[in-house]
PATORZA-972612 format. One record per residue (C-alpha): residue number from 0; residue in one letter; chain; y, x, z. Coordinates in nm, 3 decimals. Each point is the difference from the previous one (the first is absolute). Example, Ala and Ser with C-alpha at 12.3 -4.5 7.8 and 13.67 -1.06 7.14 Angstrom:
! PATORZA-972612
lolo / gulum / zaba / yy / xx / zz
0 / A / A / -0.450 / 1.230 / 0.780
1 / S / A / 0.344 / 0.137 / -0.066
//
This chain:
! PATORZA-972612
lolo / gulum / zaba / yy / xx / zz
0 / X / A / 0.067 / -0.020 / -0.035
1 / X / A / 0.299 / 0.161 / -0.093
2 / X / A / 0.250 / -0.107 / 0.297
3 / X / A / 0.348 / -0.063 / -0.141
4 / X / A / 0.316 / 0.170 / 0.249
5 / X / A / 0.354 / 0.101 / 0.025
6 / X / A / -0.028 / 0.394 / -0.011
7 / X / A / 0.135 / 0.223 / 0.260
8 / X / A / 0.100 / 0.401 / -0.045
9 / X / A / -0.391 / 0.049 / 0.074
10 / X / A / -0.072 / -0.133 / -0.318
11 / X / A / 0.172 / 0.218 / -0.235
12 / X / A / -0.223 / 0.268 / -0.027
13 / X / A / -0.265 / -0.178 / -0.172
14 / X / A / 0.256 / -0.240 / -0.199
15 / X / A / 0.159 / 0.312 / -0.129
16 / X / A / -0.396 / 0.085 / -0.099
17 / X / A / -0.073 / -0.331 / -0.145
18 / X / A / 0.281 / 0.065 / -0.226
19 / X / A / -0.095 / 0.377 / -0.073
20 / X / A / -0.383 / -0.104 / -0.126
21 / X / A / 0.128 / -0.342 / -0.140
22 / X / A / 0.366 / 0.102 / -0.184
23 / X / A / 0.189 / 0.211 / -0.209
24 / X / A / 0.278 / -0.103 / 0.184
25 / X / A / 0.013 / 0.148 / 0.321
26 / X / A / 0.251 / 0.088 / 0.258
27 / X / A / 0.053 / 0.200 / 0.328
28 / X / A / -0.105 / -0.044 / 0.310
29 / X / A / 0.388 / -0.037 / 0.104
30 / X / A / 0.035 / -0.285 / -0.249
31 / X / A / -0.288 / -0.182 / 0.176
32 / X / A / 0.174 / 0.016 / 0.321
33 / X / A / 0.330 / -0.076 / -0.066
34 / X / A / -0.161 / -0.312 / -0.173
35 / X / A / -0.163 / -0.099 / 0.334
36 / X / A / 0.321 / 0.046 / 0.255
37 / X / A / 0.247 / -0.149 / -0.287
38 / X / A / -0.211 / -0.326 / -0.072
39 / X / A / -0.311 / -0.024 / 0.275
40 / X / A / -0.033 / -0.304 / -0.028
41 / X / A / -0.118 / 0.030 / -0.425
42 / X / A / -0.257 / 0.257 / -0.004
43 / X / A / -0.378 / -0.154 / 0.019
44 / X / A / -0.333 / 0.226 / -0.015
45 / X / A / -0.337 / -0.133 / -0.009
46 / X / A / -0.254 / 0.139 / 0.202
47 / X / A / -0.399 / 0.032 / 0.023
48 / X / A / -0.183 / -0.086 / 0.225
49 / X / A / 0.012 / 0.398 / 0.068
50 / X / A / 0.307 / 0.028 / 0.048
51 / X / A / 0.063 / 0.149 / -0.391
52 / X / A / 0.349 / -0.135 / -0.164
53 / X / A / -0.180 / -0.099 / -0.305
54 / X / A / 0.351 / -0.132 / -0.121
55 / X / A / 0.423 / -0.086 / 0.056
56 / X / A / 0.281 / -0.131 / -0.120
57 / X / A / 0.279 / 0.200 / 0.064
58 / X / A / 0.389 / -0.234 / -0.079
59 / X / A / 0.297 / 0.022 / 0.084
60 / X / A / 0.341 / -0.198 / -0.025
61 / X / A / 0.267 / 0.100 / -0.329
62 / X / A / 0.347 / 0.180 / 0.148
63 / X / A / 0.243 / -0.178 / 0.021
64 / X / A / 0.303 / -0.073 / -0.215
65 / X / A / 0.332 / 0.156 / 0.166
66 / X / A / 0.185 / -0.234 / -0.280
67 / X / A / -0.173 / -0.352 / 0.058
68 / X / A / -0.103 / -0.028 / 0.369
69 / X / A / -0.148 / -0.399 / -0.051
70 / X / A / -0.233 / 0.150 / -0.265
71 / X / A / -0.372 / -0.154 / 0.098
72 / X / A / -0.220 / 0.197 / 0.177
73 / X / A / -0.220 / 0.201 / -0.263
74 / X / A / -0.382 / 0.194 / 0.107
75 / X / A / -0.170 / 0.186 / -0.185
76 / X / A / -0.402 / 0.111 / 0.005
77 / X / A / 0.061 / 0.462 / -0.037
78 / X / A / -0.361 / 0.003 / -0.014
79 / X / A / -0.323 / -0.201 / 0.007
80 / X / A / -0.376 / 0.170 / 0.017
81 / X / A / -0.345 / -0.122 / 0.053
82 / X / A / -0.320 / 0.258 / -0.003
83 / X / A / -0.210 / -0.040 / -0.296
84 / X / A / -0.275 / -0.088 / 0.207
85 / X / A / 0.193 / -0.237 / 0.133
86 / X / A / 0.132 / -0.200 / -0.296
87 / X / A / -0.076 / -0.380 / -0.099
88 / X / A / -0.027 / -0.091 / 0.341
89 / X / A / 0.337 / -0.147 / 0.053
90 / X / A / 0.112 / 0.270 / 0.187
91 / X / A / 0.310 / 0.040 / -0.207
92 / X / A / 0.117 / -0.346 / -0.024
93 / X / A / -0.020 / -0.056 / 0.398
94 / X / A / 0.190 / 0.294 / 0.070
95 / X / A / 0.247 / -0.086 / -0.259
96 / X / A / -0.026 / -0.405 / 0.174
97 / X / A / 0.089 / 0.174 / 0.353
98 / X / A / 0.295 / 0.228 / -0.152
99 / X / A / 0.169 / -0.295 / -0.148
100 / X / A / -0.023 / -0.282 / 0.342
101 / X / A / 0.179 / 0.322 / 0.190
102 / X / A / 0.236 / 0.058 / -0.269
103 / X / A / 0.104 / -0.436 / -0.024
104 / X / A / -0.033 / -0.017 / 0.407
105 / X / A / 0.183 / 0.337 / 0.093
106 / X / A / 0.202 / 0.047 / -0.259
107 / X / A / 0.055 / -0.298 / -0.180
108 / X / A / 0.005 / 0.179 / -0.291
109 / X / A / 0.131 / -0.248 / -0.347
110 / X / A / -0.303 / 0.211 / -0.196
111 / X / A / -0.213 / 0.334 / -0.010
112 / X / A / -0.011 / 0.225 / -0.318
113 / X / A / -0.318 / 0.272 / -0.156
114 / X / A / -0.015 / 0.164 / -0.267
115 / X / A / -0.373 / 0.097 / -0.168
116 / X / A / -0.123 / 0.172 / -0.286
117 / X / A / 0.017 / -0.176 / -0.297
118 / X / A / -0.369 / 0.091 / -0.065
119 / X / A / -0.125 / -0.111 / 0.319
120 / X / A / -0.089 / -0.389 / -0.102
121 / X / A / -0.226 / -0.029 / 0.309
122 / X / A / 0.320 / 0.085 / 0.278
123 / X / A / 0.186 / -0.282 / -0.310
124 / X / A / -0.241 / -0.234 / 0.085
125 / X / A / 0.055 / -0.015 / 0.331
126 / X / A / 0.307 / 0.025 / 0.058
127 / X / A / 0.107 / -0.292 / -0.286
128 / X / A / -0.338 / -0.231 / 0.014
129 / X / A / -0.079 / 0.010 / 0.353
130 / X / A / 0.361 / 0.154 / 0.231
131 / X / A / 0.197 / -0.197 / -0.238
132 / X / A / 0.191 / 0.255 / -0.132
133 / X / A / 0.248 / 0.021 / -0.325
134 / X / A / 0.078 / 0.288 / -0.259
135 / X / A / 0.368 / 0.056 / -0.004
136 / X / A / 0.033 / 0.308 / -0.267
137 / X / A / -0.187 / 0.312 / -0.076
138 / X / A / 0.118 / 0.333 / 0.130
139 / X / A / -0.081 / 0.283 / -0.286
140 / X / A / -0.122 / 0.351 / 0.113
141 / X / A / 0.053 / -0.128 / 0.424
142 / X / A / -0.323 / 0.209 / 0.065
143 / X / A / -0.054 / 0.324 / 0.004
144 / X / A / -0.216 / 0.079 / -0.317
145 / X / A / 0.264 / -0.196 / -0.161
146 / X / A / -0.238 / -0.373 / -0.030
147 / X / A / 0.179 / -0.319 / 0.047
148 / X / A / 0.036 / -0.210 / 0.307
149 / X / A / 0.064 / -0.397 / 0.016
150 / X / A / 0.254 / -0.088 / 0.273
151 / X / A / -0.082 / -0.311 / 0.173
152 / X / A / 0.077 / -0.235 / 0.257
153 / X / A / -0.104 / -0.376 / 0.217
154 / X / A / 0.264 / -0.164 / 0.118
155 / X / A / -0.092 / -0.131 / 0.319
156 / X / A / 0.059 / -0.399 / 0.090
157 / X / A / 0.159 / -0.119 / 0.353
158 / X / A / -0.041 / -0.326 / 0.134
159 / X / A / 0.372 / -0.198 / 0.011
160 / X / A / -0.016 / -0.135 / 0.375
161 / X / A / -0.017 / 0.195 / 0.331
162 / X / A / -0.310 / -0.219 / 0.039
163 / X / A / -0.162 / 0.060 / -0.334
164 / X / A / 0.055 / 0.388 / 0.053
165 / X / A / -0.127 / 0.049 / 0.372
166 / X / A / -0.311 / -0.271 / -0.193
167 / X / A / -0.063 / 0.258 / -0.243
168 / X / A / 0.024 / 0.300 / 0.204
169 / X / A / -0.309 / -0.142 / 0.260
170 / X / A / -0.182 / -0.075 / -0.312
171 / X / A / 0.044 / 0.373 / -0.136
172 / X / A / -0.105 / 0.144 / 0.335
173 / X / A / -0.304 / -0.172 / 0.023
174 / X / A / -0.118 / 0.075 / -0.343
175 / X / A / 0.109 / 0.387 / 0.109
176 / X / A / -0.151 / -0.050 / 0.296
177 / X / A / -0.317 / -0.132 / -0.105
178 / X / A / 0.002 / 0.257 / -0.345
179 / X / A / -0.029 / 0.277 / 0.268
180 / X / A / -0.286 / -0.105 / 0.190
181 / X / A / -0.212 / -0.078 / -0.253
182 / X / A / -0.353 / -0.018 / 0.117
183 / X / A / -0.252 / 0.145 / -0.211
184 / X / A / -0.240 / -0.320 / 0.085
185 / X / A / 0.231 / -0.194 / -0.255
186 / X / A / -0.143 / -0.121 / -0.326
187 / X / A / 0.298 / 0.101 / -0.164
188 / X / A / -0.052 / 0.388 / 0.064
189 / X / A / -0.201 / 0.245 / -0.239
190 / X / A / -0.138 / 0.274 / 0.195
191 / X / A / 0.227 / 0.028 / 0.327
192 / X / A / 0.324 / -0.183 / -0.204
193 / X / A / 0.128 / -0.266 / -0.224
194 / X / A / -0.061 / 0.014 / -0.332
195 / X / A / 0.335 / 0.006 / -0.181
196 / X / A / 0.014 / 0.019 / -0.395
197 / X / A / 0.239 / 0.307 / 0.024
198 / X / A / 0.105 / 0.373 / -0.068
199 / X / A / 0.276 / 0.228 / 0.178
200 / X / A / 0.330 / 0.084 / -0.088
201 / X / A / -0.076 / 0.367 / -0.068
202 / X / A / 0.015 / 0.169 / -0.289
203 / X / A / -0.296 / 0.094 / -0.227
//
């Protein structure tokens, strides 16, 4: 069984290792630490029964516009990675949904953006078909090897009244709690994992 939980500073080394094994876009340890200290609510890890980190999502808030203090807050997915041994098991979907929940409930974000390689069809399908992202534009030569990136965005919706907001937050909290504490005996599990048809964002 895999447990989805908020990351801690103690997880940074394993998160970096997960990144180095999967992605060509790598980050220094200080970069992980910067995210953990700046936006601790937006980092989640997937941990197996042996305490091994098999996936993570790292997100942040976009920089404020000094010329427009009233600009809506937007979040950004910096990195999402799942070990190849644990893909196609719904882990990336659960990590993303956990991060989305925090973006809305903690920071009241207007939207979340991300970039993905144009050749990463599995990740594009996850973002578009499963999570509801739409493509805004293609950024030419975004990656170090010259490959283009799709700039994608998910706009969040909020209730119109305080009572509706309270109800939605309560429902979201229940869904997140259920997701984080699923038991391997549930019939929807396959070998201890929820079997969503998805893949991680990782550049391949």
